Every structure is written in structure tokens, then in C-alpha cells.
C-alpha positions as CSV (number, residue, x, y, z in Angstrom):
1,M,129.9,98.6,65.4
2,K,127.1,97.7,63.1
3,T,126.4,94.4,64.7
4,K,125.8,96.3,68.1
5,T,123.7,98.9,66.5
6,L,121.2,96.1,65.6
7,L,121.1,95.3,69.3
8,T,120.1,98.8,70.2
9,F,117.2,98.5,67.6
10,I,116.1,95.2,69.3
11,F,116.3,97.0,72.7
12,S,114.0,99.7,71.4
13,L,111.5,97.2,70.1
14,F,111.6,95.5,73.5
15,L,110.7,98.8,75.1
16,F,107.9,99.3,72.7
17,V,106.5,96.0,73.5
18,L,107.1,96.3,77.3
19,C,105.2,99.7,77.8
20,G,102.8,99.6,74.8
21,C,103.9,103.0,73.6
22,A,106.1,104.6,71.0
23,N,109.5,106.0,72.1
24,Q,110.3,109.6,71.8
25,P,113.9,110.4,71.0
26,L,115.6,112.7,73.4
27,L,119.2,112.3,72.1
28,R,121.0,110.7,69.1
29,A,124.6,110.7,68.7
30,N,126.8,109.1,66.0
31,F,130.4,110.0,65.0
32,D,130.7,110.5,61.3
33,D,133.3,113.2,61.5
34,T,136.7,113.1,59.7
35,V,139.0,110.4,61.2
36,G,141.7,111.8,63.4
37,T,139.7,114.9,64.3
38,F,137.9,116.2,67.3
39,P,134.2,115.3,67.1
40,D,131.5,117.8,66.3
41,L,129.6,118.3,69.6
42,T,126.6,119.9,68.0
43,L,123.9,117.3,67.3
44,A,122.1,118.6,64.3
45,G,118.6,117.4,63.4
46,D,116.0,115.8,65.5
47,P,115.5,115.7,68.5
48,A,116.2,119.5,68.9
49,G,117.9,120.6,72.2
50,D,120.1,117.6,72.8
51,E,123.9,118.0,73.0
52,I,127.4,116.8,73.8
53,T,129.8,118.6,76.2
54,W,133.5,118.1,76.9
55,T,135.5,119.6,79.8
56,G,139.0,118.8,78.3
57,S,141.3,120.2,75.8
58,T,140.7,120.3,72.0
59,A,144.2,121.6,71.2
60,N,145.9,118.3,70.4
61,S,143.0,116.5,68.9
62,S,145.0,115.3,65.9
63,A,147.6,113.7,68.1
64,S,147.9,109.9,68.4
65,L,147.0,110.0,72.2
66,A,144.4,112.9,72.0
67,P,141.9,112.7,74.9
68,L,139.0,112.7,72.4
69,K,138.9,111.9,68.8
70,V,137.1,110.1,66.0
71,I,139.0,106.9,64.7
72,N,138.2,104.1,62.4
73,D,136.0,101.5,64.1
74,L,138.3,98.1,63.9
75,N,135.3,96.1,65.0
76,G,133.0,97.5,62.3
77,E,132.6,97.5,58.7
78,S,134.8,99.3,56.2
79,G,134.3,103.0,56.7
80,D,132.7,102.8,60.1
81,K,133.8,105.4,62.7
82,I,133.7,105.5,66.4
83,L,134.6,107.9,69.3
84,R,137.7,107.3,71.4
85,L,137.8,108.6,74.9
86,F,141.7,108.4,76.2
87,Y,143.2,109.1,79.5
88,H,146.9,109.2,80.4
89,M,147.4,110.0,84.1
90,S,150.8,111.7,83.6
91,E,149.4,113.9,80.9
92,Q,146.0,114.7,82.4
93,P,146.1,115.4,86.2
94,I,142.4,116.3,86.0
95,A,140.2,113.8,84.0
96,P,137.9,115.5,81.6
97,Y,134.2,114.7,81.5
98,L,132.4,113.6,78.3
99,G,128.7,114.4,78.6
100,F,125.5,113.4,76.6
101,H,122.5,115.5,77.3
102,A,118.9,114.8,76.3
103,R,116.6,117.6,75.2
104,P,114.9,119.1,78.3
105,T,111.7,117.3,79.4
106,T,108.8,118.4,81.6
107,E,107.0,115.0,81.6
108,T,106.7,113.0,84.9
109,N,106.1,109.4,85.9
110,N,107.5,108.1,82.6
111,I,110.2,105.6,81.4
112,Y,113.6,106.9,80.4
113,S,116.0,104.7,78.4
114,V,119.7,105.1,77.6
115,L,121.6,103.0,74.9
116,W,125.0,103.0,73.7
117,D,127.7,100.7,72.1
118,G,131.2,100.5,73.6
119,V,134.6,98.8,73.9
120,V,136.9,98.7,76.9
121,E,140.4,98.6,75.6
122,Y,142.9,96.5,77.6
123,P,146.3,98.4,77.8
124,G,148.5,95.2,78.2
125,N,151.0,95.4,81.0
126,R,150.4,99.0,81.7
127,N,148.0,100.1,84.4
128,S,144.5,100.6,83.5
129,Q,142.5,103.4,85.0
130,R,139.0,103.1,86.6
131,L,136.3,104.2,84.0
132,W,133.1,105.8,85.4
133,I,129.8,105.8,83.5
134,E,127.2,108.0,85.3
135,F,123.6,108.9,85.0
136,Y,122.2,112.3,86.2
137,E,118.8,113.9,86.4
138,S,120.3,117.1,85.0
139,V,123.3,118.5,83.2
140,Q,125.2,119.1,86.5
141,W,127.5,116.2,87.1
142,H,128.5,117.3,90.6
143,T,124.9,116.8,91.9
144,R,123.5,113.4,93.1
145,S,123.7,110.7,90.5
146,L,120.9,108.4,89.6
147,I,123.3,105.3,89.3
148,R,127.0,105.0,88.5
149,L,129.0,102.3,87.0
150,S,132.7,101.6,87.9
151,I,134.7,99.6,85.3
152,Q,138.2,98.6,86.0
153,R,140.7,95.7,85.3
154,A,139.8,92.6,87.2
155,T,142.1,91.5,89.9
156,D,139.8,88.5,90.5
157,G,137.3,86.6,88.4
158,P,137.9,85.3,84.9
159,G,141.4,86.9,84.4
160,Q,143.3,89.8,82.9
161,E,141.3,90.0,79.7
162,W,138.3,91.1,81.8
163,S,137.0,94.0,83.7
164,S,134.9,94.0,86.7
165,V,131.7,96.1,86.9
166,T,130.4,97.7,90.0
167,I,127.2,99.6,90.4
168,Y,126.6,102.6,92.9
169,E,123.1,103.4,93.7
170,H,121.5,106.3,95.6
171,G,122.6,106.5,99.2
172,G,126.1,105.4,98.4
173,T,125.5,101.6,98.3
174,S,127.6,99.6,95.9
175,R,127.9,96.0,94.7
176,Q,130.0,94.3,92.1
177,I,127.6,92.8,89.5
178,G,129.9,90.9,87.2
179,F,132.6,91.0,84.5
180,I,132.8,92.2,80.8
181,R,135.3,91.1,78.2
182,N,138.0,93.6,77.3
183,N,138.6,94.5,73.6
184,L,135.1,93.2,72.4
185,P,132.0,95.4,71.5
186,H,129.3,95.5,74.1
187,A,125.9,97.1,74.3
188,G,124.7,99.2,77.3
189,L,121.1,99.8,78.2
190,V,119.8,101.5,81.2
191,I,115.9,101.9,81.9
192,L,114.9,104.4,84.5
193,N,111.3,103.8,85.4
194,L,109.7,106.8,87.2
195,E,106.4,105.1,87.8
196,T,108.0,102.6,90.0
197,Y,111.2,104.3,90.9
198,K,113.2,101.3,89.6
199,Y,116.1,100.9,87.3
200,S,117.1,98.0,85.1
201,L,120.7,97.6,83.5
202,L,122.2,95.5,80.9
203,F,125.8,96.2,80.2
204,G,128.0,93.7,78.2
205,G,126.0,90.6,79.4
206,V,126.0,91.9,83.0
207,T,122.5,92.7,84.4
208,A,121.3,94.6,87.4
209,T,118.1,96.0,88.9
210,G,117.5,98.2,91.9
211,D,115.7,101.3,93.4
212,L,115.9,104.9,92.3
213,A,115.7,107.7,94.8
214,P,112.0,108.2,95.7
215,D,112.3,111.9,94.9
216,T,114.0,111.4,91.4
217,N,112.7,114.1,89.1
218,I,114.4,114.1,85.6
219,N,114.5,117.4,83.8
220,R,117.4,116.8,81.5
221,L,118.7,113.1,81.5
222,S,122.6,113.1,81.2
223,L,125.1,110.4,80.6
224,Y,128.7,111.1,81.6
225,F,132.0,109.0,80.8
226,H,135.2,109.9,82.7
227,Y,138.3,108.3,84.2
228,D,139.4,108.2,87.7
229,T,142.5,110.3,88.4
230,Q,143.7,108.0,91.1
231,D,146.1,105.2,90.1
232,V,144.5,102.4,92.0
233,Q,146.4,99.5,90.7
234,G,150.0,100.4,91.0
235,S,152.5,103.3,91.0
236,S,153.2,103.6,87.2
237,P,151.0,106.1,85.0
238,G,147.8,104.6,84.2
239,L,146.1,104.6,80.9
240,G,142.5,104.2,79.8
241,S,140.8,103.8,76.5
242,Y,137.0,103.5,76.0
243,F,135.4,103.6,72.5
244,I,131.7,104.9,72.2
245,D,129.2,104.9,69.4
246,D,125.4,105.1,68.7
247,V,124.5,106.8,71.8
248,K,120.6,107.2,72.2
249,M,118.1,108.5,74.9
250,L,114.5,107.8,74.7
251,L,111.3,108.7,76.5
252,S,108.4,106.3,76.7
253,I,105.0,107.6,78.0
254,P,103.1,104.6,79.4
255,D,99.6,103.9,78.0
256,E,97.1,105.2,80.6
257,D,94.9,102.2,79.7
């Protein structure tokens, strides 16, 4: 997704202009592993201390329907690679979690940014599972989330080639914020401002802003992707595919002046 990688660069430049400071990398993840294999979860190089975690199986990583594998990026240039997260309800009664974890931080009252490129694959006439994209203060995904996104096939709105996007905030409040087009690359950007305890979101052309919990304290920013195990749109086994690339986490320390 080279065209979308350019967007992440533009977002980084926007953050620099916005806060008047440089961005310190907390995590960088690209997937240049061999096509058809399980990805290398160790993130070598700078920044030190970032990592990827996976709670699912690696046994069948070479299979066509493996839950996590590196594939050719059909939306990119020749030789580009991308990570595919795949879920099949009849094969995986417990949906695995794919986590991206920043290096630990001790700074307070700063601005955190998470950027990634993605594609929601539409499974045709088969049921599509709900995809969750979640942001946490630490590695523990079962604790309170900062914000969560729910992406599922739209039953209203533009039509079957689109997915609806719902955001869940602290305290359990939720609202539908729009639709994104399936099978087309999109960029994701989430800014978490711990000076104002506000968040801003840009996801596939959909935008949202809102409040973070007033006691938010990020010590190891984490991003999780996983599928819902419940088949919410019918009785036949559901499928889900999400393609991920160029994941970044940044820390911006505002200028005291």
C-alpha cells in the first residue's frame, strides 16, 4: 500500500505542525517476511522495546485460510507485502487477538498517535464477522479500553459494498460515525491528547472526536485487532479478512513555550 504509506507521512507532518515538536517513534511495524508464512513478531531496530503479540495458532500458517499470514499486497506495487488477519467462525471458536505494543513510556501530559493502513475484505454472499479495533493504556486487553471501533457489513447506508463504523468511548457510550468502502485501501489515524483528555480519529474518510477518561494514564500504548465470535448477521458460519500494513505509534511532547 505505497499510496497509503504516503498518507501516513502526511499525517506525521501534520502532527509536527500541530504541536510544534518532533515525533518520537514508539512502534514501527512493516511486513517484509516471506509470502505465505507466519510473520516475524519481533520488531528489530529502533525503537527498542516495541513488539507484536498473537494469541492464536501458528501451526497452519502456510495454509490458504491461515488466521495470520503475510501475503502479496494486491493494492500495492510489485513485490509489496501485507499482513492478513483471517477469521472463520466454524474453525476458530475463540477469536485470536493481534496486538501492537509501543515501547514503555513514563512521560505524562503528551500526545500519542497511532497510524496504520488497512483493507476490509468483503466476503461476497457469505456472512461477514464484526471486526474490532481497540486502543488500550497498556498491554492488557481485558482492562478498560481508551476507545474501540466496531466495523461490520452495513445493513443500511450506501449498500453491501460498504461497512459501518461504530465508536465506543469510555463509560460504554457508542455511536455510529459513518461508513467505509470495502476492498479499498484506507488509512487510520488516532490522536490521543493527554493534555486535554481528548481523542481525534480519521478512519477511511470517517472522522470523530470525543473525550478520554479523565484518569487516562498511558504506560504502554497498545492497538488490538480481533473478530467477534458471535455471528450477528445470520446462522451460517461467518468469515472475516482484514489486511494491515505500516503500523506506527508516535509520541509528541508539546513545546512548553
